LUMNUDREN-555744 format. One line per field, with one value per residue (C-alpha): residue number from 1; residue in one letter; x, y, z. Coordinates in steps of 0.05 Angstrom, whole numbers. Layout:
N
num <- [NUM, ...];
residu <- [a, ...];
X <- [X, ...];
Y <- [Y, ...];
Z <- [Z, ...];
***
This chain:
249
num <- [1, 2, 3, 4, 5, 6, 7, 8, 9, 10, 11, 12, 13, 14, 15, 16, 17, 18, 19, 20, 21, 22, 23, 24, 25, 26, 27, 28, 29, 30, 31, 32, 33, 34, 35, 36, 37, 38, 39, 40, 41, 42, 43, 44, 45, 46, 47, 48, 49, 50, 51, 52, 53, 54, 55, 56, 57, 58, 59, 60, 61, 62, 63, 64, 65, 66, 67, 68, 69, 70, 71, 72, 73, 74, 75, 76, 77, 78, 79, 80, 81, 82, 83, 84, 85, 86, 87, 88, 89, 90, 91, 92, 93, 94, 95, 96, 97, 98, 99, 100, 101, 102, 103, 104, 105, 106, 107, 108, 109, 110, 111, 112, 113, 114, 115, 116, 117, 118, 119, 120, 121, 122, 123, 124, 125, 126, 127, 128, 129, 130, 131, 132, 133, 134, 135, 136, 137, 138, 139, 140, 141, 142, 143, 144, 145, 146, 147, 148, 149, 150, 151, 152, 153, 154, 155, 156, 157, 158, 159, 160, 161, 162, 163, 164, 165, 166, 167, 168, 169, 170, 171, 172, 173, 174, 175, 176, 177, 178, 179, 180, 181, 182, 183, 184, 185, 186, 187, 188, 189, 190, 191, 192, 193, 194, 195, 196, 197, 198, 199, 200, 201, 202, 203, 204, 205, 206, 207, 208, 209, 210, 211, 212, 213, 214, 215, 216, 217, 218, 219, 220, 221, 222, 223, 224, 225, 226, 227, 228, 229, 230, 231, 232, 233, 234, 235, 236, 237, 238, 239, 240, 241, 242, 243, 244, 245, 246, 247, 248, 249];
residu <- [m, k, r, a, l, v, r, p, p, g, d, s, y, p, k, c, i, s, s, h, t, d, c, y, s, v, d, l, k, l, a, r, q, q, h, a, e, y, c, r, i, l, t, e, l, g, l, d, v, i, e, l, e, a, d, h, l, h, p, d, a, c, f, v, e, d, t, a, v, i, h, r, n, r, a, f, i, t, r, m, a, c, e, s, r, r, g, e, e, a, v, v, l, r, l, l, s, e, h, m, r, t, r, e, a, t, f, p, a, t, i, e, g, g, d, v, i, h, l, s, d, r, l, v, t, g, i, t, q, r, t, n, l, v, g, v, d, q, m, v, e, w, l, q, v, d, s, k, l, v, t, d, y, s, i, v, h, l, k, s, h, a, t, y, i, a, d, g, l, f, i, v, s, s, i, f, a, n, h, p, v, f, l, d, s, e, k, v, v, v, p, l, d, e, q, y, a, t, n, t, l, t, i, d, d, i, v, l, m, p, a, g, h, l, r, s, i, s, m, v, k, e, h, g, f, e, v, i, p, v, n, m, s, e, f, e, k, c, e, g, a, l, t, c, l, s, l, i, f];
X <- [2376, 2339, 2267, 2212, 2155, 2091, 2017, 1963, 1912, 1853, 1780, 1785, 1843, 1802, 1795, 1870, 1900, 1914, 1912, 1922, 1872, 1852, 1845, 1770, 1779, 1821, 1805, 1814, 1814, 1867, 1908, 1909, 1930, 1986, 2008, 2009, 2052, 2099, 2107, 2119, 2176, 2208, 2204, 2235, 2292, 2307, 2273, 2233, 2167, 2131, 2059, 2020, 1945, 1909, 1891, 1819, 1815, 1874, 1866, 1941, 1967, 1994, 2047, 2085, 2152, 2126, 2121, 2195, 2266, 2314, 2390, 2434, 2408, 2362, 2293, 2264, 2188, 2159, 2105, 2059, 2043, 1971, 1932, 1889, 1951, 1973, 1964, 1991, 2058, 2036, 2039, 2104, 2135, 2116, 2145, 2209, 2222, 2231, 2289, 2325, 2327, 2272, 2254, 2192, 2190, 2159, 2121, 2134, 2169, 2136, 2174, 2156, 2199, 2180, 2225, 2288, 2336, 2383, 2456, 2503, 2537, 2488, 2418, 2388, 2324, 2271, 2243, 2174, 2099, 2107, 2176, 2203, 2273, 2256, 2238, 2303, 2343, 2310, 2321, 2395, 2409, 2377, 2403, 2473, 2480, 2491, 2438, 2440, 2378, 2335, 2284, 2222, 2156, 2118, 2127, 2096, 2155, 2226, 2225, 2172, 2228, 2293, 2317, 2385, 2395, 2465, 2539, 2536, 2477, 2415, 2352, 2320, 2268, 2291, 2272, 2325, 2377, 2420, 2407, 2472, 2460, 2459, 2503, 2567, 2534, 2522, 2448, 2394, 2349, 2281, 2240, 2189, 2130, 2160, 2171, 2137, 2196, 2241, 2216, 2256, 2273, 2340, 2348, 2418, 2432, 2364, 2322, 2246, 2215, 2142, 2120, 2105, 2162, 2202, 2253, 2271, 2277, 2323, 2367, 2375, 2391, 2445, 2480, 2485, 2427, 2375, 2305, 2240, 2179, 2122, 2051, 2036, 1975, 1929, 1984, 2003, 1931, 1942, 2010, 2046, 2101, 2149, 2189, 2125, 2100, 2155, 2204, 2266, 2317];
Y <- [2238, 2186, 2185, 2233, 2209, 2249, 2246, 2285, 2327, 2287, 2305, 2341, 2385, 2450, 2440, 2447, 2480, 2551, 2623, 2649, 2703, 2664, 2595, 2597, 2598, 2534, 2503, 2428, 2414, 2467, 2441, 2372, 2401, 2440, 2378, 2337, 2390, 2390, 2314, 2321, 2370, 2324, 2266, 2308, 2326, 2252, 2231, 2168, 2196, 2149, 2171, 2149, 2144, 2208, 2210, 2236, 2235, 2282, 2349, 2366, 2298, 2323, 2360, 2295, 2328, 2339, 2264, 2246, 2273, 2233, 2236, 2188, 2117, 2134, 2163, 2195, 2190, 2252, 2266, 2322, 2380, 2383, 2321, 2326, 2309, 2249, 2187, 2217, 2185, 2112, 2097, 2137, 2095, 2030, 2054, 2084, 2020, 1985, 2030, 2048, 2043, 2081, 2105, 2141, 2204, 2191, 2233, 2289, 2303, 2343, 2353, 2365, 2362, 2433, 2457, 2420, 2449, 2398, 2410, 2354, 2347, 2380, 2405, 2471, 2461, 2509, 2508, 2534, 2525, 2454, 2429, 2426, 2413, 2342, 2327, 2355, 2316, 2251, 2266, 2283, 2222, 2175, 2208, 2217, 2287, 2355, 2409, 2484, 2514, 2573, 2588, 2629, 2609, 2659, 2619, 2554, 2525, 2550, 2532, 2584, 2634, 2601, 2544, 2521, 2527, 2497, 2515, 2550, 2594, 2604, 2643, 2677, 2727, 2793, 2773, 2718, 2751, 2769, 2707, 2677, 2611, 2646, 2706, 2679, 2646, 2674, 2693, 2717, 2761, 2765, 2829, 2838, 2826, 2762, 2723, 2662, 2656, 2634, 2563, 2533, 2463, 2447, 2386, 2378, 2453, 2470, 2511, 2505, 2570, 2593, 2629, 2704, 2725, 2757, 2796, 2736, 2692, 2743, 2746, 2670, 2670, 2722, 2670, 2625, 2578, 2557, 2569, 2534, 2575, 2531, 2554, 2541, 2585, 2531, 2506, 2576, 2584, 2524, 2551, 2497, 2505, 2470, 2429, 2409, 2367, 2315, 2273, 2266, 2211];
Z <- [2353, 2312, 2336, 2354, 2398, 2385, 2402, 2364, 2400, 2427, 2425, 2492, 2472, 2472, 2548, 2557, 2619, 2597, 2620, 2549, 2530, 2467, 2498, 2488, 2412, 2403, 2335, 2343, 2268, 2256, 2315, 2284, 2217, 2249, 2287, 2223, 2190, 2250, 2243, 2168, 2181, 2232, 2182, 2127, 2174, 2180, 2245, 2253, 2279, 2327, 2335, 2396, 2392, 2413, 2487, 2490, 2566, 2579, 2543, 2547, 2526, 2459, 2499, 2505, 2523, 2594, 2607, 2607, 2608, 2565, 2570, 2532, 2546, 2605, 2612, 2674, 2674, 2705, 2756, 2734, 2780, 2757, 2778, 2715, 2674, 2713, 2672, 2607, 2622, 2625, 2551, 2544, 2599, 2563, 2497, 2524, 2564, 2498, 2480, 2545, 2620, 2655, 2725, 2750, 2793, 2861, 2912, 2933, 2868, 2813, 2748, 2675, 2613, 2593, 2649, 2625, 2574, 2544, 2527, 2506, 2574, 2624, 2636, 2656, 2696, 2719, 2790, 2772, 2782, 2754, 2777, 2848, 2875, 2896, 2824, 2799, 2851, 2831, 2757, 2761, 2805, 2755, 2691, 2721, 2694, 2725, 2722, 2734, 2764, 2745, 2800, 2784, 2814, 2772, 2708, 2684, 2645, 2635, 2561, 2549, 2565, 2543, 2498, 2473, 2399, 2386, 2385, 2452, 2433, 2475, 2457, 2517, 2537, 2567, 2638, 2638, 2595, 2655, 2697, 2723, 2687, 2619, 2634, 2604, 2544, 2475, 2471, 2424, 2467, 2433, 2430, 2486, 2439, 2411, 2475, 2445, 2397, 2453, 2447, 2390, 2368, 2334, 2290, 2260, 2261, 2229, 2277, 2280, 2304, 2312, 2249, 2250, 2296, 2241, 2282, 2325, 2264, 2231, 2293, 2293, 2219, 2232, 2274, 2213, 2225, 2175, 2204, 2188, 2211, 2238, 2249, 2322, 2334, 2364, 2411, 2434, 2458, 2504, 2528, 2488, 2437, 2390, 2440, 2477, 2419, 2417, 2456, 2414, 2428];
***
């Protein structure tokens, strides 16, 4: 991993798609401050941070992870489930085409990066409200990689419930702790009131986790990882999280 593609919240960000109880109170200025701090941390961890211009027309455009799935030297450009988000991917396609081979998802596929967990040799993909099987089939064909499936139409994105840390360790919410895909893996199962902590981002064995989830952070530290807590309050209100804010390649 050398680069992180990011996009700061645009002027319309407070109109994000969200069912969070506090979505009405999104503080755009604070969201931009938190995004800048996130980018600073990525830079300090050695990544070349490529910042796109803010997209003021698409409220959710800062969640750039959803626009593409990258594996090795290929990128699969996604097709959003929500029509209001379609168009976010155009500038991402142009930039990624400079670095690797790309292909776009086509109708009737819907797929978003927030449903795709990356391991070194395979993927785990959610079939959810945002991603369908056609999308997954197109993705694995282009990326030439196997993917295990976790099907749950009640959730928005799989990575709000499970992410891969490193060294064979997943962090998951209790509802997926016994799912066959994760059953034989080592897991950190977060407390019920800390589900948001399941979305983590690992950079060279350093784990970024949302601040304030002290028990979950302690559990990850017990597995020998250094943890950097990151304040994500204004992104949680829009049902976004750490992985959502970057495409790392």
